[in-house]
C-alpha positions as CSV (number, residue, x, y, z in Angstrom):
1,X,0.0,0.0,0.0
2,X,2.9,2.4,0.8
3,X,4.4,2.1,-2.7
4,X,1.0,2.5,-4.3
5,X,0.5,5.8,-2.4
6,X,4.1,7.0,-3.2
7,X,3.7,6.3,-6.9
8,X,0.3,8.0,-6.9
9,X,1.4,11.2,-5.1
10,X,4.6,11.4,-7.3
11,X,2.4,11.4,-10.4
12,X,0.2,14.1,-8.8
13,X,3.2,16.3,-8.0
14,X,4.5,15.7,-11.6
15,X,1.2,16.7,-13.0
16,X,0.9,20.0,-11.1
17,X,4.6,20.8,-11.9
18,X,3.7,20.3,-15.6
19,X,0.6,22.6,-15.2
20,X,2.9,25.3,-13.9
21,X,5.4,24.8,-16.7
22,X,2.6,24.8,-19.4
23,X,1.6,28.2,-18.0
24,X,5.2,29.5,-18.1
25,X,5.4,28.4,-21.8
26,X,2.6,30.8,-22.6
27,X,4.2,33.9,-21.0
28,X,6.7,36.5,-22.0
29,X,9.6,37.5,-19.6
30,X,7.8,40.6,-18.2
31,X,4.6,38.5,-17.5
32,X,6.4,36.7,-14.6
33,X,6.7,40.0,-12.7
34,X,3.2,41.4,-13.4
35,X,1.1,42.1,-10.3
36,X,-2.6,42.9,-10.3
37,X,-1.9,45.5,-7.6
38,X,0.8,46.3,-5.0
39,X,-0.7,43.8,-2.5
40,X,-0.8,40.8,-4.8
41,X,2.0,38.4,-5.7
42,X,3.5,38.1,-9.1
43,X,4.3,34.6,-10.5
44,X,8.0,35.2,-9.7
45,X,7.1,35.9,-6.0
46,X,4.9,32.7,-5.9
47,X,7.8,30.6,-7.4
48,X,10.2,32.1,-4.9
49,X,7.9,31.2,-2.1
50,X,7.4,27.7,-3.5
51,X,11.1,27.1,-3.7
52,X,11.8,28.3,-0.2
53,X,9.0,26.1,1.2
54,X,10.1,23.1,-0.8
55,X,13.7,23.4,0.2
56,X,12.7,23.9,3.9
57,X,10.2,21.1,4.0
58,X,12.0,18.5,2.0
59,X,15.7,18.9,3.0
60,X,16.4,16.1,5.5
61,X,12.6,15.8,6.0
62,X,12.8,12.4,7.6
63,X,15.2,13.6,10.4
64,X,14.7,17.4,10.9
65,X,11.8,19.8,11.3
66,X,10.4,21.0,8.0
67,X,10.7,24.7,9.1
68,X,14.4,25.1,8.9
69,X,16.3,27.8,10.9
70,X,17.9,29.0,7.7
71,X,14.6,29.7,6.0
72,X,13.6,33.4,5.6
73,X,9.9,33.0,4.7
74,X,9.3,36.8,4.7
75,X,11.9,37.3,2.0
76,X,10.1,34.7,-0.1
77,X,7.4,37.3,-0.7
78,X,9.8,40.0,-1.9
79,X,10.8,40.7,-5.6
80,X,14.0,38.7,-5.3
81,X,13.8,36.9,-8.7
82,X,14.8,39.3,-11.5
83,X,14.8,37.1,-14.7
84,X,13.0,34.2,-16.2
85,X,16.2,32.2,-16.0
86,X,16.4,32.8,-12.2
87,X,12.7,31.9,-11.9
88,X,13.2,28.6,-13.7
89,X,16.3,27.8,-11.7
90,X,14.4,28.3,-8.4
91,X,11.4,26.3,-9.7
92,X,13.6,23.4,-10.7
93,X,15.7,23.5,-7.4
94,X,12.5,23.3,-5.3
95,X,11.0,20.4,-7.4
96,X,14.3,18.5,-7.4
97,X,14.5,18.7,-3.6
98,X,10.9,17.4,-3.4
99,X,11.4,14.5,-5.7
100,X,14.8,13.5,-4.2
101,X,13.0,13.4,-0.8
102,X,10.1,11.4,-2.1
103,X,12.5,9.0,-3.8
104,X,14.2,8.4,-0.4
105,X,11.0,7.0,1.1
106,X,11.1,3.2,1.5
107,X,8.9,0.7,3.3
108,X,11.4,0.8,6.2
109,X,11.0,4.5,6.8
110,X,7.4,5.0,5.7
111,X,6.2,5.1,9.3
112,X,8.5,8.0,10.2
113,X,7.1,10.8,12.2
114,X,7.5,14.1,10.3
115,X,7.7,17.5,12.1
116,X,6.6,20.8,10.5
117,X,6.9,23.8,12.9
118,X,7.2,21.3,15.8
119,X,3.9,19.7,14.9
120,X,3.9,15.9,14.4
121,X,2.6,14.4,11.2
122,X,2.5,11.0,9.7
123,X,4.4,10.8,6.5
124,X,1.2,10.7,4.5
125,X,-0.2,13.7,6.4
126,X,3.0,15.7,5.8
127,X,3.2,14.8,2.1
128,X,-0.5,15.6,1.6
129,X,-0.2,18.9,3.4
130,X,2.6,19.9,1.0
131,X,0.6,18.6,-2.1
132,X,-2.4,20.8,-1.1
133,X,-0.1,23.8,-0.5
134,X,1.7,23.5,-3.9
135,X,-1.4,22.8,-6.0
136,X,-3.0,25.9,-4.4
137,X,-0.1,28.1,-5.5
138,X,0.1,26.5,-8.9
139,X,-3.6,27.3,-9.3
140,X,-2.7,31.0,-8.5
141,X,0.1,30.9,-11.1
142,X,-2.4,29.5,-13.7
143,X,-5.0,32.2,-12.8
144,X,-2.4,35.0,-13.1
145,X,-1.2,33.6,-16.4
146,X,-4.8,33.4,-17.7
147,X,-5.5,37.0,-16.6
148,X,-2.3,38.2,-18.4
149,X,-3.0,36.3,-21.7
150,X,-6.7,37.1,-21.8
151,X,-8.3,35.8,-25.1
152,X,-4.8,34.4,-26.2
153,X,-4.8,31.9,-23.3
154,X,-4.5,28.3,-24.4
155,X,-6.4,26.0,-22.1
156,X,-4.3,23.5,-20.1
157,X,-7.0,21.0,-19.7
158,X,-10.5,20.9,-21.3
159,X,-11.2,24.1,-23.3
160,X,-14.2,26.1,-22.4
161,X,-17.3,24.8,-24.2
162,X,-15.6,21.5,-25.2
163,X,-16.5,19.2,-22.3
164,X,-18.8,17.1,-24.4
165,X,-16.2,16.6,-27.2
166,X,-13.6,15.7,-24.5
167,X,-15.8,13.2,-22.8
168,X,-16.7,11.5,-26.1
169,X,-13.1,11.1,-27.0
170,X,-12.3,9.7,-23.6
171,X,-15.1,7.1,-23.7
172,X,-14.3,6.1,-27.2
173,X,-10.9,4.9,-26.0
174,X,-12.6,2.3,-23.7
175,X,-11.4,0.9,-20.5
176,X,-8.2,-1.0,-20.0
177,X,-7.7,-3.0,-16.9
178,X,-10.4,-1.0,-15.0
179,X,-8.7,2.4,-15.8
180,X,-9.2,4.8,-18.6
181,X,-6.3,4.7,-20.9
182,X,-5.3,8.3,-20.8
183,X,-3.4,10.4,-18.2
184,X,-4.9,12.9,-15.9
185,X,-6.0,16.2,-17.6
């Protein structure tokens, strides 16, 4: 059961990472720094926060608290990232830390107690907590990208008004081994 969960959650993290990247692919350099107003976050600020959170939570996550002493969370919400290249480097650094940590989980350490801000979690609770947090912020990234692109936005999943066509195509493919044959959309 542990390995089934790990494979499933890795696929979910990979999916949301790809959703963020598909958003990035539609944007110009300046778009990463656009803010709706002074109080809102740009995509660059959100990526900076995600990277800081990921590195704090996933570095030595089986043996140390997920809120590292070296983390400066407040700085994560400042305009630190200045270029798209910096943004992509931080994005990939955070995700690499996460996937390295997930790949370190084995049946022998699956029952480890994980601490985040001195609060105890089961491994599943800690991973699910981070999954919810990251998908929330990736949704923000997508929403900002969609606001910026307006009518030029290319849907990342089922285009508006095309649900019926999408479902027809899915059901025409049939069922293989109890699962639909396509990936998550």
